Structures are given as C-alpha cells and as structure tokens.
N, C-alpha and C positions, 0 to 999 in steps of 0.2 A: 272734508277729510284732507289731512295733510299728506304731502308726497314725501316719503322718507328719503327719496333720492336727492331732494333739494333742501333738506333740513338746514344744512350749513349755510344756505343762501338766504334764509328767512330775513326779511327786511325789518329794521328796528321799528317797534310799534310807535314810539314817539315821533319818529320821522314820518311815519305813515299818517299820523294825525295831522301833522303839518301839511302834508300833501293834500289831504281831503279838505282842508280849510283854504287852500291857496286858490287865487283867481287864475293862476297859470299852472295848470297841472303838469303840462309837458315840461316846463322849465324846472319845476320842483322835482319831478321824477328823474330827469336827466342829471340834476345836481346831486341827488341822492346816489344814483348809480355811479356817477363819476367819483364821488367821495369814497364809496365802498371799494371801488377798484383801486383808488389811491391808497387806501388802508390795507389792501391785500385780501379783502373778503372775497373778491373775485380774482383768482390768480391769473397772472399773465399766461396766455395760451389756453385758458380754460373756456369751456362752453358756457354761454349764458343760459339760465333756465328758460323754458319756453315762455312765449308771450302770454299764454293763458295763465301760467303759474304766476308771473309778475302781476298780471291784471288782478288776480284773486288776492295776492299778498298786499298789493298797494291800494286796492279798492278803486281802481281807475278803469277807463274803457280801453278797448283794444287799440283805438286810434291814438290815444295818449301814449300808450306803450310804444306803438310803431313810430310815432314822431320823436319820442325821447331817444329811442335807439338810433333813428336816422340822424339825429343831432350828434350823437356820440360817434357815429360812423364818419360824419363829415369832419369831426375833430381828429380822426385817426385813432380814437380810443378803442373802438370796436371795429370788427370786420366780418363780412359774410363769407361763408363757404357754401357755394351752391349745393343744395340738396342735403346739407349737413346741419347748418345752423349758424348762429352768431357767436363769435369768440372775442375774448379780450386780446387786443393786438399786442404783439411783441414790442417792448419798450424801445428796442433798437431799430425797429422797422422804420424805414423812411420811404413812404409811399409817394409816388408821383401824383400829379393832378388827375383826378378821376371823379366822375359823378356816377354813383351806383343807382340801379333801377329803383331800389327801395326809397331813395331820397326823393324821387319824383312823386311818391305817394304821400308825402308829408306836407302839411300846409306850410309849416315854417320853412322847410327846405324849398318848397315851390316858390315862395316869396324871394328867397335868396337867388334862385336860378333866374327868376324873372328880372331881378335887378341886374344880374350879369348880362342877360339878353338886352336889356335897355341900354347898357353901356356900349353895346356893339351895334344893335339893329337900328338905332335912330340914325346913325351915320350911314349905315348900310342902305337904308331906304332912301336917304338923301342922294347918295351916289347913284342908286338905281334910277331915280327920277332924271338925273342929268345924263347918264350914260346908256340907258336902255335903248335897244333897237325896236323896231316895230314888231319883229318876230318875237323878241323877248316879252314885249308888252302883251302880245297875243297869248303867249304861254302863261303869263301871270293871270290874265283874264280867264283862260281855260281852267286853271287851278281854282280860281275863285268860284267859277260856275260849278265845279265838281263838289265844292263844299255845300253849295245850295242843293245839289242832287242828294248828297248824303243826309242833309237835314230832312228833305222831303221823304226820304226812305226810312227815316227813324234811326239812322246810324249816328255814331258819335263824331264822325268826320275827322278823326285825329290824323289819319294818313293824308287826307286831302288838305288839311290845315298845314301839316308839315310841308307838303309839296308847294303850297302857296308861299310860305316863307323862304323855302329853298329857291324858288323861281326868282324871288326878289334878290336873293344873294347872288344868283347867277347874273342877273341884270346889272348888278353893281360893277361888274367888270373886274372884281378883285377875287381871285380864286381862294384867298384865305378866308373870306367870309363864307364861301361855300364849304370849305373844310371845317370851319367852326360849327356851322349848322349841322353838318354831317356828324361831327364829333358828339355834339349834344344829343343828336338823334331825336328819339321820341320825347325827350325832356324839353324840347322846344315848346311842346304843347302840354301844359299841366294836366294831370289826370282829371277828366271831366267829372268823375264821381266824387272828387273832393268837394266840388261845389254842389252838384245836384243831389248827392246823398246826405249832405249835411246842412241843407237849407231847404226852404219851401219852393225854391225856383225849379221849375221843370226843365228837363234837358233841352227840349226844343226851344223854349224861351231863352235859355242861356245861350244856346248856339246862335240864335237870331241876333242877340245883342252883340256877340263877338263878330258876326258877319257884317253888321253895320259898321263896326270899327274897321274891318278889313276893306269895306267899300271905300272908306275915306282914304286909306293908303293907296288902293288901286287908282282912285281918281287923281290923287296927287302925282303918282308916277305917270299916269296917262297925260297929264297936263305939263309934265316935265318941270314941276314946281318943287324945287328941292326944300324950300322952307316949309311948304305945306306938307311934304312927305315926312320931314323931321317931326313936325307937330302931330301929324296923324299917327305915326309910329309910336311916338312918346305917349300920346294919349291912350293908345291901345294897351301898351304895357303897364302904364300907371293904373289904368282901370282894372287890369287883371290883378295887379298887386292889391288894390283896394278891395276887390271882391274876396281875396283870400284873407286880408286883414280883418274884414268884417266877420269872417267865420271864427277867427281866433277870439274876437271880442264877444261873440255870441256863445262861445264854448263854456 
C-alpha cells in the first residue's frame, strides 16, 4: 500500500532496478538520494521520508538505508534533528567538524572513524610506552581487567573498552590525546552489534579476539617498548578495519 504523504518522493523505478543489481547497495542508494537532492526532488530544509518508506521503495534492508543516510550526513548533505527526523541540509550551512551518533552505527562510517583513530592512536600508544608512570600502568591494567569482567558477565564491555583507550591517552602525557578520545566518546568503540548481528561470530568470541589485541598493547606499554606499542596498536586498529570490510564484502 502506498503512502500518499510521500508520493512526491517516490524513487525512480529504473534507478531502483540498478540498486537491486548492484554489489554495493549502500553506495548506489546514497548516489541516488544525492542525485535527487541535487535535482530538487528533495527540497532544501525538507524532511526525508522514513527509513521504512525508503526501504520499501528501494527494496533494500534497513541497514543499507541507515548507512546510506549516514554517508550523506558525513558529507553535510543531510542532518538529524533529535526526535524529529532527518532533513536536507541548508546549502549555505557550514557545519564544523562533528561525528554524529548515527555514524557510529554504519559499517562504512565505522571504517572511516577507525582510520582516523589509527592516525592518532598509534603514536599515542608509543608515547604512553615511553612516558607512562607505574601508577598509570596500573590504571591501564585495571581497565584491561574490567573488560575481562564485562566479557565474563556477558556484557558488551563498551564502557570498559573506552576507559582502556582513555587510560592509554592519559599515560601519553599529552592532554590533547585525552581530549581527542573524549571528543569521539563512544565512537572510539565501534558498535558491537555491527559485527555480531551481521556475522556468525558470537559476541563473546568477538570480544575475546579484541581483548587479545588489547593484551599486546598492554604488554608493550608495560615493557616501555615504543616500537612494540606502535605495532600492537596499529595491528589492533587494522584488524578492526578488516573485520568491518569483511562485512561489506559479505553483504
């Protein structure tokens, strides 16, 4: 049954056929929405139809719609108004750097954020290995142990994981690393369900793999080996990127 409220937003059937044949549904849907906004089919300042409506019109899953919308938000084409919906951004708007909560839930955006983290945290871990005090090392160890406790209790360990990375930032001796980690906030840790709900890997197994990577970073900082710390941090983030890329390839 069609929704009369959104008849003017109905997507072109030929474009939809192209989306359904594409190997990258997210990119194709984002391209189509971007083009329709450019052509004025979605007016500046207007509210985008609901995700459910776009799903039905485009014949794609909710995750594809969510990731396509997140991509357009990252480009500044769309913006969210909490509790209201998603709108076409004003052309004259000049937004400052920001990462929205919805972007953390997209596989594509999670990869980009992980790449940003890698550019910062590899050096941050190296500095922590050189500069950390015994007290700071003890705090990193405690945060690591808290992740183990979360896994044993069947929790996602996101807060504990965040605290682990922040403790390393603090040990670096550079307050701007701490501010960077605080700024990204929960986005430091990609949403666990991105992996566990879209693959056969169970949450506990996934967390155990991550914790093994954390163990290498902790060991390097403990040994005050800056090169080892760089390598361990880089491997952890590269592996996280690979895990997300594998999801895209399997979609």
